C-alpha positions as CSV (number, residue, x, y, z in Angstrom):
1,M,3.8,-10.9,-5.2
2,P,5.0,-7.5,-3.9
3,R,7.3,-5.3,-6.0
4,Y,10.2,-3.5,-4.4
5,E,12.2,-0.6,-5.8
6,Y,16.0,-0.4,-5.5
7,R,18.6,2.2,-6.4
8,C,22.1,1.3,-7.5
9,R,24.8,3.4,-5.6
10,A,27.3,2.7,-8.3
11,C,25.4,3.9,-11.4
12,G,22.4,5.7,-9.9
13,D,19.8,3.5,-11.8
14,T,16.6,2.6,-10.1
15,F,14.9,-0.7,-10.7
16,E,12.1,-2.9,-9.4
17,L,12.0,-6.5,-8.4
18,S,9.1,-8.8,-7.6
19,R,9.9,-11.1,-4.7
20,P,8.3,-12.7,-1.7
21,M,8.0,-10.5,1.4
22,S,10.3,-13.0,3.2
23,E,13.1,-11.9,0.7
24,S,12.3,-8.1,0.8
25,S,15.6,-7.3,2.7
26,A,17.8,-9.7,0.7
27,P,20.5,-8.0,-1.4
28,A,19.6,-7.2,-5.0
29,D,22.0,-6.7,-7.9
30,C,21.3,-3.9,-10.3
31,P,20.6,-4.8,-14.0
32,Q,24.0,-3.4,-14.9
33,G,25.7,-6.0,-12.6
34,H,26.5,-3.8,-9.6
35,A,26.0,-5.2,-6.2
36,D,25.9,-1.9,-4.2
37,T,22.2,-1.3,-4.1
38,V,19.7,0.1,-1.5
39,K,16.0,-0.6,-1.2
40,L,13.9,2.5,-1.5
41,L,11.1,3.4,0.8
42,S,7.9,3.2,-1.2
43,T,4.6,4.9,-0.4
44,V,1.4,3.4,-1.5
45,A,-1.9,5.2,-1.8
46,V,-4.9,3.1,-1.1
47,T,-8.2,4.5,-2.3
48,G,-11.7,3.2,-1.9
49,S,-14.3,2.6,-4.5
50,G,-15.4,6.2,-4.4
51,A,-18.9,5.4,-3.2
52,A,-20.1,7.4,-0.2
53,A,-21.7,5.8,2.8
54,P,-25.5,5.9,2.7
55,P,-27.0,8.9,4.6
56,A,-28.5,8.3,8.1
57,P,-32.3,8.4,8.2
58,A,-33.7,11.8,9.2
59,S,-36.1,10.4,11.7
60,G,-37.6,7.1,12.8
61,G,-36.0,3.8,12.4
62,G,-33.5,2.3,14.9
63,C,-34.2,1.6,18.5
64,C,-33.8,5.1,20.1
65,G,-34.9,7.0,17.0
66,G,-38.1,5.1,16.6
67,G,-39.4,5.3,20.2
68,C,-39.2,1.6,20.9
69,C,-37.0,2.1,24.1
70,G,-40.0,3.1,26.0
């Protein structure tokens, strides 16, 4: 379930809530009981496994590289 970050306009606290995407824009009360909150824009960094793609063959192999297109 996605986590959304909110900031309370009354006390300035920030907090997170886990809720379904369908409820992402629903109002959220701050833990101190204030109702005047705003959802913060979150940025997410997605990284791969760190493995590089295998290098292309130097010569030969493949249709046009191997001379099979005659």
